[in-house]
N, C-alpha and C positions, 0 to 999 in steps of 0.2 A: 504494500500500500504506500502511496506517495506521502512525503513528509507533511504536506499541508493538512492531512486529515488527522484530527486529534485522537489520541488514545485515552479514552475516558476510564476512570476507575470503575465505572459501572458497565464495563463491556459485557460481563456475564449476565447482568440484569437485562441489558438491551437485547442480547441474543435470545434470552428466554421470552421476552416480550414480543419480539418479531416473529419467533417461531409459533407463538400462540395467537398472533394477531388476526383478528377478524372484525370487519366493520360492524357486524351484528352485535359484537360484545360491547360496543361503545354507544353512549347516549349523548348526542350533540345538544347544544343549548336549545331552548325553546324556539319554535318557529316564529320568525319575525313577521309582523303584518305589513301589508302594502309594499311588498317587494316584487321585483320582476321575476317571471318564470326563468328557470335556467335555460339558456340557449347556447350550449357549448359547441364550438367548432374545433375540429382537429387541425392543428396548425400546418402540418405537412401537406394536408390536402388542399390548402390554399395556394401553396407554392412548394413543389417538391425539392427546391434548392434550400429551403429552410432545413437546417441540420439539427438532428436530435442528439443530445448527449445526456440521457436520462440516468443519472448515476444512482437515483433512488430505486431504480430497477436492477441495480447491480450491488456489489458489496464494497465498491470503492467510494463510500460516502461516510459521513461522520458517525452514523449508527453502526457501520461495519457489517451490515446485512441488507439484502434487498427488502424494501417495504412496498414496492409496487410489483404487481404480477405482470404488468405490461409496460413496455417502454413507449409511452404515448404522452402527448401534451395537448391540452385544450385551453381555450379562453372563451369568455362570453363574446357573442358576435361583434359588438362595437369595439371591444378591446382587440379582438383578433384582426379585424379589418384595419385598425390603426397600426397594429404591429406589422401587418403586411406592407403598409406604405413605408415603414422604416426599412424593412428588408429590401424593398424595391429601390429606395434611395442608396442603400449600401451596394446593391448590385451594379449601379453605375460606376462604382469605384472598384469593381471586381472583388467585392467583399459580400458577406452575408451574415445572417443571424444564426447563432447556435443556441438551442434551447436546453436549459438544464431542468426546468420545471415550470409548469403552468398551474392549471386548476389542481388542487390537492384535496382529496376527501378529508373530512374533519377528523376521522379516526386516526389518520396518519399524523395530523397536527398534535393530537393527544399523545401519540407515541413519542414524537420528537420531544415534547415537554417532559415526559417522564424519564427519558434517558439522558437528558441534558443537565449537567451540574448547575446549581443555582447561580454561580458566578458567571455563567455563559448564557443565561436565559434571555438576555437582551437580544440574542440572535435568533430566537424562536418565538412563536406566538403562544400566548396563554389560551389553552382550549376553552376556558370559561367564556372568553370573548370571541373566540374564533379568529381566523386570519383572513386576509384579503385573498390569499390563495384559495381558501375554502369557498370564497364567493366567485371564483373564476375570473378575478380581476387583478391578479398579480402574476408576474412572470419573472423567472430567473434566467438570465441569458448573457451572452457575450458575442463577440464578432469573430468570424473565421475567414480565411483566404479562400476564395472560390476555386482558385487554381490548385493550390497545394492541399486544401482541406485542413490546414493547421489553424489552431486558435491563435489570435493575436496576443502578444504579451500584455498582461495587465499587472497592476501593482501587487495583487494577491491572487491566490487561487480561489475558485468557487468554494463556498462554505468554509473558508478559512476564518476562524473566529479570533482575529487579531486586529490591531489598529490599522493594519495595511488594507483591511477590507473597507474602511471608510471611503465614501466617494470624495472626501476632501483631504485624504491623506497626501502629504507633501513629499514623502520620501521615495517615491518610485522614480524610475528612469524617465527621461524625456519621452521615449517611445511609449512606455507603459501609460504615462499620464495622458498623452495625446490620444491614445486608443480609448482609454476609459472616458475621457471628456467628449470624444466624438460620439460614443454610444449614448451618453447622457444627453447631449445636445439634440440628437435625432429623436430620442425617445420623448423628451420633454416637448418637442415641437408637435408631437402627435397625442398629447394629452396624458402622458405618463409622468409620475413623480418618483424620483429615486429614494430608496430607503436610506435613512441617515446613518445606518451602520453597515450597509452592504452595497457596493457599487453595482452588483449584478442584479439586484432586486428592484423592480419597478411596479408601482401601483397605478392602475388606470383611474382616470378622474371620476368615473361613475360607480366606483366600487360600492358606495353606500346604498345604491339602488337595488342591490342583490342580497339575497339571504345567504345563510351558511348552509352549504350542501354537503352531504355525505354519500354522494352517488359514486358507485364503483365505475372504473373506466369501461368495463365490459358492458355496462348498461347505457352508455352515452351514445346516442344516435344508433341504437341497436333496434332495428325495426322488427326483429323477431318478438320483442316483448309486447308489440301491439296486437298480437293475435287475439281475436275475439273482442277488440275494441270497436265501438260504433263511432262513425264520423259525425261530429256535431256541426262544425263549421269548416269551410275552406275559404281562406282569404287570399286575395292577390294584392300586392303592394302597388301595382300599376295596371291600367287598362282592363278594368273589370269586365268589359264586354266579351272577353275571350273565356269567361268562366265555363261556357258550354263545351269548350274543347277539353276540359279536364275529365278524366276517368274516375276521379275520386268524387263520390256523390254523398250528399248529406243523408244521414240515416242508414247508410250501408255499412256493413262490417268491413274493416280495413283489409285490403289485400296489397301486398308489396308490388305485385305486377301492375296494379292500377296506378300506383304512384309512378313507377317507371314509365308507363305509357303516357301519363300526364306530362312528365318532363319531356319525353320524346315529341309529343304533339306540340308543346309550347316552342320547342326548338325548331320544329318544322315550319312554324307560323312565320318565321323571319321578321316578326315584330320586335322581338326582344334579343338582347345579348344572350348567348348560350348559357344555360344554367345546368347545374348538377344537383345531386342530393345535398351538397353543402349549402345550397340556396333555398332549402326547404326546412322550416322549423315545425316542430310539433309539440303540443302541450297536452298533458294527460290529466284526467280526473280519475284517479284510481278507484275511488269509491263507487262512481257511477259507470266506470268502464267506458268512458267516452274520450275522444281525442279531437283536437283542433289542429288544422294545418295552416301554415302561412307560406306562400310562395314569394320570395323576394326577387322581383323582376326589374329589369332596367331596359327601357325602350331604346332601340337603336337610333342613333342620330340620323336625322332626315337630310 
């Protein structure tokens, strides 16, 4: 393991906790009222040159054990779209974003708190309050070279719990400082704010609009879980007169093939920019077994 990862005196405890970890064993804070529904997008599906380095799905992290079963990264739609613009700006410089972490289920935040010594807890979130990662509006990231695939030098490593991790640390080399400040400048231009203790951690401006979620990665945008759900509403963000072209019908039981046909039909219409499953959101009412769909469309320029 690299030097930047701390060796806690609680290693044995952390291993036991991780091995027994299950989201069902944790109870997150009470559900907050008047919050947006979760609409989490998978970042690599927005642009496949966004690189993943999900260390929490491996053992080279501060816990010393994998805490994610899948190496994936998600953000709420507005945050994800803003992040994509940052990545596109970097691509003009032959650079790109590398993602360490995005949305984080609440149970993992609870685990991080339990295995972190008290004198280091400023680097992790208190599960009693939840974190902005739990809301899908925080991202841990850095910059990499598109040609070599290598991360750019930064004043500290990711998850290094030292003064070097501060976004205002003055002791780095000129190259490290310039790289860190470039990331911060681009992220802030798109509505993100850097964490005061971690140069790699950024919070999206609308984080308070979302609740604390404990959704497993395997359940995010997994259409298999919609079996036997009845369609209540189908909404279009633009040009509602094409609604009759959709194969998803109010009152019918959801079928994935009808969603695929709807997307295909909209793309054939040549009215809109091409869309994919990433441009469709759905919201569940588990109690009543109903689902609402929203298609996010953009009309082609005339």
